[in-house]
C-alpha positions in Angstrom: -17.0 14.4 -0.6 -17.3 17.6 -0.4 -18.2 19.9 -3.2 -16.4 22.6 -1.5 -13.1 20.6 -0.7 -11.5 18.9 -3.4 -9.6 15.9 -2.3 -7.6 13.2 -3.3 -6.2 10.1 -1.8 -2.7 8.1 -2.2 -2.8 4.6 -1.3 0.5 2.6 -1.3 0.1 -0.9 -1.7 4.0 -1.8 -1.6 7.5 0.0 -1.6 7.4 2.1 1.7 9.3 0.8 4.6 10.7 -1.9 2.0 13.1 -2.0 -1.1 10.5 -4.0 -3.9 7.6 -4.4 -4.7 6.4 -1.2 -5.6 2.3 -0.4 -6.3 1.0 3.0 -5.4 -3.0 3.9 -6.3 -3.9 7.2 -6.8 -7.7 8.2 -6.2 -10.1 10.5 -6.9 -14.1 10.0 -6.4 -14.7 6.8 -7.3 -12.1 6.8 -10.1 -8.2 5.3 -9.7 -4.8 5.0 -11.4 -2.2 2.4 -10.7 1.6 3.8 -10.6 4.0 0.4 -10.8 3.3 -3.2 -10.4 6.6 -4.5 -8.8 8.2 -7.6 -7.1 10.5 -8.2 -4.6 12.1 -11.4 -3.5 11.4 -13.5 -0.6 12.9 -13.1 2.6 15.2 -16.0 4.3 12.5 -17.6 6.2 10.2 -18.0 3.2 11.3 -21.2 2.4 10.7 -22.5 -1.3 8.8 -19.3 -1.8 10.3 -17.5 -5.8 9.0 -14.4 -5.6 6.6 -11.8 -3.4 4.1 -9.6 -5.1 1.9 -7.2 -3.1 -1.2 -7.9 -2.0 -4.0 -6.8 -4.6 -7.2 -7.2 -2.8 -7.9 -3.8 -3.0 -7.6 -3.9 -6.6 -9.5 -6.4 -7.3 -12.5 -5.3 -5.0 -12.4 -2.1 -7.2 -11.3 -3.4 -10.8 -14.0 -1.4 -12.5 -12.5 1.7 -10.8 -9.4 1.8 -12.3 -8.7 3.5 -15.4 -5.0 2.3 -16.0 -1.8 1.4 -14.9 1.4 3.5 -15.5 4.7 2.6 -14.9 7.9 4.7 -14.3 11.2 1.9 -15.5 11.5 -1.6 -16.6 13.1 -2.8 -12.9 11.5 -5.8 -11.6 10.4 -4.1 -8.6 8.4 -2.2 -10.6 7.3 -4.3 -13.5 7.3 -7.6 -12.3 3.8 -8.0 -10.3 2.2 -7.1 -14.0 2.1 -10.8 -15.0 0.3 -12.1 -12.0 -2.9 -9.4 -11.9 -3.1 -8.2 -15.7 -5.0 -11.9 -16.0 -7.5 -9.9 -14.2 -7.2 -6.6 -14.1 -7.9 -5.6 -17.7 -6.8 -2.3 -18.0 -4.5 0.0 -20.1 -0.8 -0.1 -19.5 1.4 3.1 -20.1 5.1 2.9 -20.3 8.1 4.0 -22.2 9.5 2.2 -25.5 12.0 -0.1 -23.2 10.0 -0.4 -20.2 7.1 -2.0 -22.4 9.6 -4.1 -24.6 10.8 -5.8 -21.0 6.9 -5.7 -20.1 6.4 -7.8 -23.4 8.7 -10.5 -22.8 7.0 -11.1 -19.1 3.6 -10.8 -20.7 4.9 -13.6 -23.4 6.1 -16.0 -21.1 2.6 -16.0 -19.3 1.3 -16.6 -22.6 -1.0 -12.9 -21.7 0.7 -10.6 -24.1 -2.2 -11.0 -26.7 -4.7 -10.0 -24.2 -2.6 -6.9 -22.9 -3.2 -3.4 -23.8 -0.1 -2.0 -23.9 0.9 1.8 -25.1 3.8 3.2 -25.6 4.3 7.2 -23.7 7.1 9.5 -24.5 8.8 12.4 -21.6 6.9 15.4 -22.1 3.5 13.6 -23.2 0.7 13.1 -21.1 -2.6 10.8 -21.0 -6.1 12.0 -19.8 -8.4 9.0 -17.7 -11.0 10.3 -16.3 -10.1 13.2 -13.6 -6.4 12.6 -14.1 -3.9 13.7 -16.9 -1.1 11.9 -16.3 2.6 14.1 -17.6 5.6 12.2 -18.0 8.9 13.4 -17.4 12.6 12.1 -18.0 14.8 11.1 -15.2 17.9 9.5 -14.8 18.3 5.7 -13.1 20.4 2.9 -14.0 18.2 1.8 -17.0 17.3 3.4 -19.9 14.2 5.1 -20.5 13.1 5.8 -16.4 10.2 8.5 -16.1 8.8 10.3 -13.3 4.9 11.3 -13.6 2.8 14.6 -12.7 -0.5 13.5 -12.2 -2.9 16.4 -12.8 -6.1 16.0 -10.5 -8.6 18.6 -9.4 -7.2 18.7 -6.2 -3.7 19.7 -7.3 -0.9 18.2 -8.8 1.1 14.9 -7.5 4.5 14.4 -8.5 5.8 11.0 -8.6 9.7 11.1 -9.1 9.8 7.0 -9.9 13.6 6.0 -9.4 15.9 8.5 -9.9 19.3 10.3 -9.6 20.4 13.7 -10.7 23.2 12.9 -13.5 24.9 15.8 -15.2 26.9 13.6 -17.8 24.4 10.6 -18.8 25.7 7.7 -20.6 22.6 8.3 -23.2 23.0 12.3 -23.4 19.2 12.1 -21.8 19.4 14.6 -18.7 16.5 14.6 -16.2 14.1 17.3 -17.3 15.2 20.3 -14.6 12.9 22.6 -16.6 9.5 20.5 -16.4 9.9 20.3 -12.3 10.9 24.1 -12.1 7.9 24.6 -14.0 5.6 22.1 -11.8 6.8 23.6 -8.7 6.3 27.3 -10.2 2.7 26.4 -10.8 2.2 24.7 -7.6 2.5 20.7 -6.5 0.2 19.5 -4.0 2.5 16.5 -3.2 5.9 15.1 -4.0 5.9 11.5 -3.5 10.1 11.1 -3.8 12.9 8.0 -4.1 13.9 7.5 -0.5 16.6 5.2 -1.3 20.1 6.8 -0.6 18.5 9.4 1.5 21.1 8.3 4.4 23.9 8.6 1.7 25.6 12.1 2.1 26.6 14.3 -0.9 25.4 13.9 -4.9 25.4 10.7 -6.8 28.3 10.1 -9.1 27.7 10.1 -12.9 27.7 6.6 -14.8 30.5 8.4 -17.1 33.1 8.2 -14.6 32.4 4.4 -14.1 33.0 4.1 -17.5 36.4 5.8 -17.3 37.5 3.9 -14.8 36.3 0.6 -16.1 38.5 1.7 -19.5 41.4 2.1 -17.2 41.0 -1.3 -16.4 40.5 -2.7 -19.5 43.7 -0.9 -20.9 45.9 -2.2 -17.8 44.4 -6.1 -18.1 46.4 -8.6 -20.1 44.5 -11.9 -19.8 40.3 -12.5 -20.7 38.4 -9.9 -18.9 35.0 -11.2 -17.1 32.8 -8.6 -16.3 29.5 -8.6 -13.9 26.8 -6.3 -13.8 22.8 -6.1 -13.2 21.5 -7.3 -16.6 18.8 -4.2 -16.7 21.8 -1.2 -16.5 22.3 -1.0 -20.0 24.3 2.1 -19.8 27.0 0.0 -17.9 26.7 -2.6 -20.4 26.8 0.2 -23.2 30.5 1.1 -21.4 32.0 -2.2 -21.1 31.5 -3.1 -24.3 33.1 0.5 -25.7 36.0 -0.3 -23.3 36.6 -3.7 -24.6 36.1 -2.4 -28.3 38.7 0.4 -27.2 41.4 -2.2 -26.6 40.5 -4.7 -29.7 38.6 -7.0 -27.6 35.8 -9.2 -28.7 32.6 -9.1 -26.3 30.2 -12.5 -25.6 27.1 -12.3 -23.5 26.2 -15.3 -21.1 23.6 -15.8 -18.5 19.8 -15.7 -19.0 18.9 -12.4 -17.6 21.7 -10.7 -19.6 20.8 -12.3 -22.6 17.8 -11.2 -22.3 17.9 -7.7 -21.9 20.8 -7.7 -24.0 18.6 -8.7 -27.1 15.9 -5.8 -26.3 18.1 -3.5 -26.0 20.0 -4.3 -29.3 16.8 -4.8 -31.0 15.4 -1.3 -29.9 18.6 0.3 -30.5 19.2 1.7 -26.8 22.6 0.0 -27.1 25.0 1.2 -30.1 27.2 -1.6 -30.6 30.2 -1.6 -32.7 30.3 -3.6 -36.1 31.5 -7.4 -35.8 32.0 -6.6 -31.7 29.5 -9.2 -30.1 30.7 -12.9 -30.8 29.1 -16.2 -29.4 30.2 -17.8 -26.2 31.7 -20.9 -27.8 33.5 -19.0 -30.3 35.0 -16.5 -27.5 36.2 -19.7 -25.8 38.5 -20.4 -28.4 40.0 -17.2 -28.9 43.3 -15.8 -27.0 42.3 -14.5 -23.7 43.6 -11.0 -24.4 41.4 -10.5 -27.3 38.3 -11.7 -25.0 35.6 -9.9 -22.9 32.4 -11.6 -21.7 29.6 -9.8 -19.7 27.9 -12.0 -17.4 25.1 -11.9 -14.7 25.9 -12.9 -11.2 27.0 -9.7 -9.7 24.8 -10.4 -6.3 25.9 -13.8 -6.2 22.8 -15.5 -7.2 23.9 -19.4 -7.0 22.4 -20.1 -10.6 23.8 -17.4 -12.6 26.8 -17.7 -15.0 29.3 -16.2 -12.7 28.6 -18.3 -9.6 28.8 -21.3 -12.0 31.8 -20.4 -12.9 33.1 -19.5 -9.8 32.1 -23.7 -9.1 33.9 -24.6 -11.5 30.5 -26.1 -13.6 29.5 -23.8 -16.2 28.8 -25.4 -19.4 31.1 -23.6 -22.2 34.0 -22.0 -19.8 36.2 -22.4 -17.1 38.5 -19.8 -14.7 42.1 -19.7 -14.7 44.6 -17.8 -13.4 45.1 -15.3 -16.0 41.5 -14.3 -15.6 40.3 -10.8 -14.5 37.0 -10.5 -12.8 35.4 -7.4 -12.8 32.4 -6.9 -10.2 30.4 -3.8 -11.6 27.5 -3.4 -8.7 27.5 -3.1 -5.0 25.9 -5.6 -3.1 21.8 -5.5 -2.4 21.1 -5.7 1.5 20.9 -9.1 2.3 23.5 -10.5 -0.9 26.6 -10.1 1.2 27.3 -13.2 2.1 26.8 -15.1 -1.3 28.6 -12.7 -3.4 31.7 -12.9 -0.7 31.3 -16.2 -1.4 31.3 -16.0 -4.7 34.6 -13.6 -4.6 36.0 -16.4 -2.4 36.0 -19.2 -5.0 37.1 -17.1 -7.9 40.2 -16.3 -6.0 40.8 -19.7 -5.1 40.9 -20.7 -8.9 43.7 -18.1 -9.1 41.7 -14.9 -10.9 42.1 -11.5 -10.3 39.1 -10.1 -9.0 38.1 -6.4 -8.9 35.3 -5.0 -6.9 34.1 -3.1 -4.1 34.0 0.8 -3.6 37.6 1.7 -3.7 38.0 1.4 -7.1 34.9 3.4 -8.1 33.5 0.7 -11.1 30.0 0.9 -9.7 27.3 4.0 -9.1 24.2 4.2 -7.3 20.9 5.1 -9.7 19.4 6.4 -6.7 19.6 10.3 -5.5 22.0 11.2 -2.6 21.0 13.7 -0.2 22.2 16.7 -1.9 20.3 15.6 -5.1 17.0 14.8 -3.1 17.3 18.5 -1.6 17.7 19.9 -5.7 14.2 17.9 -6.2 12.5 19.4 -3.3 13.7 22.9 -4.1 12.5 22.1 -7.8 8.8 20.9 -6.9 8.2 23.0 -3.9 5.8 20.9 -2.6 2.8 21.5 -0.1 2.9 17.7 1.2 5.6 15.1 1.2 5.4 11.6 0.9 8.8 9.7 1.5 8.6 6.1 -1.0 10.9 3.5 -2.0 12.8 3.0 1.0 12.9 0.9 4.6 11.8 3.2 7.4 15.0 4.6 8.5 15.7 6.1 4.9 11.9 7.6 4.6 12.7 9.2 8.1 15.8 10.6 6.7 14.3 11.8 3.8 11.6 13.1 6.0 14.1 15.1 7.9 15.7 16.8 4.4 12.1 17.7 3.3 11.4 19.6 7.2 14.5 21.2 6.6 14.0 22.7 3.5 11.0 24.4 4.6 8.0 21.6 4.2 5.7 21.8 7.2 6.1 19.0 9.9 2.3 18.1 10.0 2.4 17.9 5.8 5.3 15.5 5.8 4.0 11.5 5.8 5.7 8.4 6.9 3.2 6.4 5.9 3.0 2.5 5.4 1.5 -0.1 3.2 -2.3 0.1 3.2 -2.4 3.3 4.5 -4.9 5.7 2.7 -3.2 9.3 2.8 -6.2 12.2 1.7 -4.7 15.4 0.7 -6.6 18.8 -0.3 -5.1 22.3 -0.6 -6.7 23.0 2.9 -5.7 20.0 4.8 -4.0 16.4 4.5 -3.9 13.4 7.0 -4.3 9.4 6.9 -7.6 8.8 7.1 -7.7 4.9 6.8 -6.2 1.9 5.6 -6.9 -0.6 2.7 -6.1 -4.4 2.7 -2.5 -4.3 2.2 0.4 -7.5 2.8 2.0 -10.0 0.3 1.2 -12.7 -1.8 3.5 -15.4 -2.3 4.4 -17.2 -5.5 5.4 -20.4 -5.6 5.8 -22.4 -9.0 2.6 -22.2 -10.6 0.9 -21.5 -7.1 0.0 -17.7 -7.2 -1.4 -17.0 -3.1 -1.8 -20.5 -2.4 0.8 -20.9 0.0 0.5 -18.8 3.5 2.1 -18.8 6.9 0.6 -21.9 8.2 2.7 -23.9 4.8 5.3 -21.7 5.7 5.5 -22.2 9.3 4.9 -26.2 8.5 8.4 -25.7 6.0 10.2 -24.2 8.6 9.6 -27.0 10.9 10.5 -29.6 8.2 14.0 -27.6 7.5 14.6 -27.6 11.3 13.8 -31.0 12.4 12.6 -33.1 9.8 9.2 -35.2 9.7 8.7 -38.6 10.9 5.7 -40.4 9.7 4.1 -43.3 11.8 2.2 -46.2 9.6 -0.6 -48.7 11.5 -3.2 -51.0 10.2 -6.0 -51.0 12.3 -8.9 -53.1 12.5 -12.0 -51.7 10.7 -14.5 -53.2 13.4 -13.0 -51.9 16.8 -9.7 -50.1 15.6 -7.7 -52.8 17.3 -3.9 -52.4 15.6 -3.5 -55.3 13.4 -0.2 -54.6 11.7 2.7 -52.6 12.0 3.5 -49.7 13.5 6.3 -49.0 10.7 8.3 -46.0 10.9 10.0 -43.3 8.0 12.0 -40.6 9.3 13.7 -38.1 6.9 15.8 -35.3 7.9 15.3 -36.3 11.8 17.5 -39.3 12.4 18.7 -42.1 9.9 16.6 -45.4 10.9 19.5 -47.9 10.7 21.8 -45.9 12.6 19.3 -44.9 15.2 17.7 -48.5 15.4 17.3 -48.4 19.6 15.4 -45.4 19.3 13.1 -47.1 16.5 12.4 -49.7 18.3 11.8 -47.8 21.7 9.4 -45.5 19.0 7.4 -48.3 17.7 7.0 -49.8 21.5 5.7 -46.7 22.3 2.9 -46.4 19.7 1.8 -49.6 20.4 1.4 -48.7 24.0 -0.7 -45.7 22.8 -3.0 -47.6 20.5 -3.5 -50.0 23.5 -4.6 -47.3 25.9 -7.0 -45.6 23.3 -8.6 -49.2 22.8 -9.1 -49.8 26.1 -10.6 -46.3 26.6 -13.0 -47.2 23.6 -11.4 -44.2 21.3 -12.5 -45.6 17.8 -12.9 -42.2 15.8 -9.8 -42.3 13.3 -9.3 -38.4 14.0 -9.2 -38.8 17.6 -7.0 -41.8 17.3 -4.5 -39.8 14.5 -4.4 -36.6 17.1 -3.6 -38.6 20.3 -0.8 -40.3 18.1 0.9 -37.2 16.8 0.6 -35.2 20.7 1.7 -38.7 22.2 5.0 -39.3 19.3 5.6 -35.5 19.6 6.5 -35.5 23.2 8.2 -39.1 23.2 10.7 -37.7 20.4 11.3 -34.4 22.0 11.8 -36.1 25.5 14.4 -38.9 23.7 16.0 -36.4 21.1 15.2 -32.5 21.9 14.3 -32.3 18.6 10.5 -31.4 17.0 10.1 -33.3 14.0 7.0 -32.9 12.3 4.6 -36.1 13.0 2.3 -37.7 10.9 0.2 -40.5 11.7 -1.1 -42.6 8.8 -3.8 -45.0 9.7 -4.6 -47.9 7.1 -8.2 -49.9 7.1 -7.8 -53.3 7.6 
């Protein structure tokens, strides 16, 4: 790096061209910091995969250069990868009180909490690490204690908004820090990295308090039991549901694993203001008069194992839906979840419940800034360079157009992708290279041990099943001594396809006789020949391609 031109690099490892697994490296010289470490949930074709985290090869190759991990807030797509990287990446982690409260629970589950270096930060405070001074400012979002960051470097200031919106009447009374943003803009911002989730949504994002008023109206009009589903992490929404229930003389019970976990963290840390004796056990709630009860539950996204889905399928251990119930789904569908949500609503309606959902009733509001709010962020910070982050590609493009309209030079706007390195200085900026990036798939206890080959096999198994051929061959000359026996799973049912099974066995014998005459005695070659021959035979007979596995036993 030239002594005359000081430059800083921004290297996103996740969160660009997608919603989820947010992770960004900021590098100056040989030293780095990491902003966020999130996960995402698997695509439909990632069969059996539990979660997906960013490829952290670059981090592990530079682990001694990383000075700290800084967290913007406590959503899974910003903190979910921490338990999988902190075992190898022994660096301090900085976050607000509520964010670290959620992180502690995750690290405790993985049994690495004791070795973690967790440091609580406050808005308006700062942390110095090597050439970086990271300054924190408050933002509004759909979870408490969300912050953005101003990273001061010798090359200039990088502002990372985290997830944000401008809420003029936040539930907790904590406004986004306009003054700090304006001050940063007045002094000079080298680069703004801003949330693009709602860059295609016109206008301003509605205040969370509007949702509270609408919920209260519904509570006032409802006579039977109320079951309210929301995102577990939306503590402000849970707070407003509780206050509406209290105002109407209802007791509140909480169900669903993630809802209970976050409720307990919020209560213990003081982020939920709960009227005395309001919350009761779910078992007690089921015995009370319906008009005196409100249940707060998980399942707003139609998750198969959530409490609401189990209620809809009539297999909840402690409760049953009936015709007197009103179910409020206080959330909008995450893209891809529309079908399971619709299925849950259908089942609830079939059980006779009244279901209140959708935009028409204004019982959900986004935690992300709309177009006009994004303009406000750009106008406050007045950046030289702009990188739209946290969004799918079309959202990044829409956000880039907004920045251009507000006067950011087109050549200074970078619609980047994961793995690209953007190098910036006051004199010039550009994409200068690429580092390893991609995904690591987590399946049970396995982290990264499932790749494209395994997924391809799983896909084939799910589509056409498996066909196993078992033969006993002579150790001396590989003659057929016993069998063949066949086992089919997910392909055809053996007892109902006896003719096909007999033809298959005859074909195996014919193939083995041919190999014996050609003096093919190597078992690897025999297995390969059987696999190819059987695959073609079964496709000709059925037009399906099951996974064929030959098993040879030595006799």
